[in-house]
N, C-alpha and C positions, 0 to 999 in steps of 0.2 A: 433555816426555819427551826424545827424542834430537835433538841439534842437527845442523845442516848448514851448508854454505858457499855463498856467492854466490847469495843468494835474489833473486827478482824481485818488485818491489813491485807489488801489485795495486791498492791503494787503502786506504780506511779504513772500518771498521764501528764506529759509535757513537764515533768519534774515535780508535779504536785502529788503527794501521797494520797491514795484512795483507800478508804476503809468501808466496811459494811457492818452494820449492827446485826445482831441475830434476828431482829424483827424484819430486816430486808429479805431474809429467806422466807418468812411468812408472807410478805408482800408478793414475792415471786410466785409462790404457790397459789395465792388467791387470784392473782392476775391470770396465771396460766389456766386455772380451773374455769375462771369466768369466760375467757376466750374460747376454751374448748367447748364449754356448754353452749355458747352462742353459735359456734360453727357446726356443732354436732346435732343440736336439737332445735335451733332457732329457725326463722324463716329462711327457706332455701338451703336447708341443712345439707352437709356434705357427708361422705363416707367417713368411717372412723379414722382411717389412715390420713386422708386429706385434712380432716378436722384437726388432728393432732399436729400435723405439719404446720398448718396455718396458725394454730394457737402458739406453737413454739416461736415462729417467726414474729408474730404480733407481740408476744411477751418480750422478746429481745429488743424489738424496735421501741416499744413503750419504755422499758426500763433504761434502754440506751438513751432515750430522749431526756429522762430525768438526770442521768449522769452528765450528758452534754450541757444541760441547763447549768449545773454546778461548775462545769469546766469553763463555761462562758463567764461566770462570776470570777473564777480564778485568773483567767487570762487577762481580763480587763483590770482586775485588781493589781496584777503584777505590772501591767503597763503603767498604772498610776502610782507605782512605788510602794504598794502594800505587800508585806511579806505574807505568803500563803502557807498556813500550817498544814491543813489536811482537808480533804473532801470526805464527808461521812454520809453514807446512804442508810436510810432506815425506813420504818413502816410508812411514814407520811411524807416521804420524799427524800430530801437531802439537805446538807448544810455545808457551806464553805467557810471554814474557820480561818480568819485572816486578821492581821494587825489592823488597828483602827485607821480609818481614812484621815488624811491631813486636813481635809476640808469638805464642805458639802458637795462640791462638784465631783470629787473622787467617789463619795458614797453614791451619788446619783448615777454616775456612769457605771460603776461596778454592779450596782443593784439592777439597773435596767438591762444589763447584758444577759442575765438569765432568761427572763421572759422573751427577749428578742430572739434568742436561739430557738425557742419553741415555735415562735411565729414563723421564722425562716424555715424550720423543719416542716411546718404545716404546708407552706408553699411548695417545698420540694416534694413532699409526699403526694400532694394533689397532682403535681406534674407526673409522678410515677403512675398514679391512678389513671390519668388521661391516656398515657401511652399504653398501659396494660389493657384499658378498655378498648382502644383502637385495635390492639393486637389480639383481642378476645381471650385474654388470660384472666378469667373471671376471679380466680382465687387471689391472685396478686392485686388486682384492682380493688377487691373488697378489703384486704388487709391494709393496703396503702391508704385507701380512703378513710377507714376508721382510725388509723394511726394519725392521719392529718387532723381529723376532728379532735382527737384526744390532745394533740399538741396545741391546737388552737384554744381548747378549754383550759389546758394547763397554763399556757401563757396568759390568757385573759384572767383566770382566777388569781394568779399570782400578782396581777397588777391592781387588784382591789386595794385601795388605800387604807390598810389596817395591819398593823404589826402583829405577829412577826412575818407576815407575808411580804414579798418583795415590794408590793405597792405601798405598804406601810413604811418601809425604809426609804422609798422615794419621797413619800410625804415628809418623813423626818428630814431628809436633805433639804427640801424646800423650806420647811419651818426653820431649820438651822440657818439657812442663808438669810432669811428675813429677820430672825430674832438674835442671831449671833450666839445663841446658846444651844449647845448640843443636848444637855440634859433636858431642857424644856422641850426640844424637838422630840426626844425619845418619849417623853411623857405624853405628848400629843398623839404620837403613833400608837402607844400602848392603850390610850383611852379609846381610840378608834377600833383597835383590835378587840378590846373587851366588849365594846358595844356590838360589833359584828358577831362575836362568839355568843353573847347572850341572845341575839336575834336568831341565830341558827339553832341554838338549843330550844328556844321557844317554838320555832317552826317545826322542829323534829318532834317535840312533844305533841303539838297539835295534829301532826300527820299520823302519829301512832294512835291517837285517841279518836280522830274524826274520819280518817280515810280508811276505807276497807282495803285490806292488804297492804297498808302503809307501815307495818311494823319495821321491816328491814330498812326501808328508805328513811323512816323517822329516826331509827337508831344511828344510821350513818350521819345524818344531819346533826344529831345530838352529839355524836362523838367528835365530829369536826369542830363544832362549836365549843366543846369542852377543851379541845386541844388549843384552839385560838385563845380561850380565856387563860389557860396555863401559859401559853406563849406571851400573852400580854403581861401577865404577872412577872415573867422573866424579864421583859422589857423594862418594867418599872424598877426592877432590881438593877438593871444595867444603867438606868438613869442615876440611881443612887451611887453606883460605883464611879460613874463619871465625876461626881461631885467630890467624893471623899478619898478616892484612890489616885485619880489622874495626877501625874507629876511626882508621885512618891516612888522611891526605889523599891524594887521587887523584894529586897531583904526584909521589909516590914511584914511580909506574909509568913515569915519563918518564925514560929512560936516555940519550936523545940528542935534539938539537934542530937542525932545519934552518932556516936563514935563509929568509924568504919571498922569492919571486921575482915579477916582473911578468908579466902575461898574455902579453907578446910574447917571453918567454924561449924559446929553442929547446929542443926535446925532446932534441936531441943534446947540448947543454950540460948539461942536467939529468942525463942518463944518465952522461956522463963525469965530471962534477964531484961530483954528489950520490949517485946510486944505486950507482955502481961504486966510486969512490974513497973516499967517506965512509960507504958502506954504510947510508945512511938508507933508510927505507921510505916516507916521504911528505914532500912539500914543499908548504907553504901558498902560495897565489897571492894577492897583494895588489895593490891599486891605490888610490892616494890614501888610504892608511891603512885601507882596508876590505878584509876578507878575502872573496874571491870564491869560492874553492873550494880543492881540494887535488889535487895530482898524485900518484898512487900509483906505486910502482916497477913493479908488474906492468903497469900501463897504459902507462907510458913504454917499457918494454922490449918491449911488444907491437907497437910501431911498427916497421916494417921499417927496417933500418939505413940504407938509401939514402934514406929520407924524413925521418930524424930532424932534420936541420938545416933542413928546409923546414916542419916542423910546429912549432907553438908550445904553450906550456903551456895556453893557452886552448882549444886543440883537444882536449886529452886530459884536462883536469881534471874532477873530479867536483864538482858544485855542493854548497854547504853543506847544502842540503835533503836530500841523499842520505847525509850523513855524521853519525853521532851525535856529540854534544858533551857535555862535562862541565866543571864548574868545578874549578880546581886544589885548592880547599880542601874540596870535598865528599868524602864517604866513598869510599874506594878500592873497596870491594866493590860499592857502587852503580854506580860507573863501569865496573867489569868487567861487571856485568849489562847495562849499556847498550851496551858494546862487542859483547857477544854474538857473533854470527857475522859481523859486519861486519869488513872488512879493517883498518879504522883508526878510532880515536876521537880527536877534537880536544879539547885542553884550552884553555878560553877564560876570559877574565875577565868581570867583570860587564857590560862594554860589548860583549861578543861578539868581542873581538880574540883571535886565536889565539896561544897561547904555545907550542904544540908538538903533535905528533901521536903517538899511542900505537898501535903495531901489535902483533899477537900475538907476534912475535919479541921485541919490547921488553918485553912483559908477562912472558914467560918469564924473561928476564934479570933484570928487576926483582924478580920473585917469588923467584928464586934468592937474590938479594942480601938481600931482606927476611927470607926464611926462615932464612938463615945467621945474620943478625943476631939474629933472635928466639931461635934455638937457643943463641946465645952469651949471651943475657940482655940484649941491647941493646934497650931499649924506646923510645928517643927518636928512632930513625931516621926521617927524613922528616917530623918534626913541626915 
């Protein structure tokens, strides 16, 4: 669904990297507080200790359901031959970044897997509720029952046919199959998403103005509608990328190239010579012909000015394991998917040697150039 920046790597699930955005921490606190307030002060409220325990369990189950939703996407995507880059969790849910599907059937099945997981979880949790009710374990029954309803709502809402929701991607798969044009299918899904977003924002505004005590609920509807509108805008950008980038090599995204430096190069020299004077965004760090990592402009500029000539590239570089890579001759659209929310992507050859680093700023410049060339009918740019 919606992307975010500067994620924190948690680990891997079934070989797929899992990251959380800082906003995921905020979501965790909001969910925990909401459950605690419900159990501690709501109808049939519990003692403080029981309410805290129930809130913790309910929060883990709910957030775990969001994660399993994305794992469902990843597993089916892998079965259909799509490379999975990373699962990212953030304030409004999660996203599974993967290479593009080969056809509409692949997109349909991969997308359907996420909501299906939530519907299956709802059935399983209702089973737990029934067993706990018969066993007179009221606290477990309450948590399981509410978690079941939340999974049902999560699965059902995601099936609404409006991008960037899963239902919008399913709609895109159907339109893609009928029209044989994926860009057209993406535009249809984006239009549905924009319409739903505008509808929710309008409803939220009316609730805030006309319903007594409707301020909070109206704000939530408005916020969700706004995020859908932003997501729809991103989908329209995706349709444009499909038209002008698909089939071109990833090296067209490289608009500048920084010469590699050694690990003992001072941060002060990097800032003055590369990041300020030449306006590059990343510099590879090499030793004996082997690339060790990359220094990002934001990391180097974050070092206090008085320390920059005492700190070295080795002190601030990011290891290659934390930076996505792509070959220069692979599809540019796949490379963009791999870049995702990372600050930089490295272009490498078959031996792993770095030939350049692509940042978001460079991507914007390169896409402007490629888009202008495409509009002028130049089709051999970058081949």
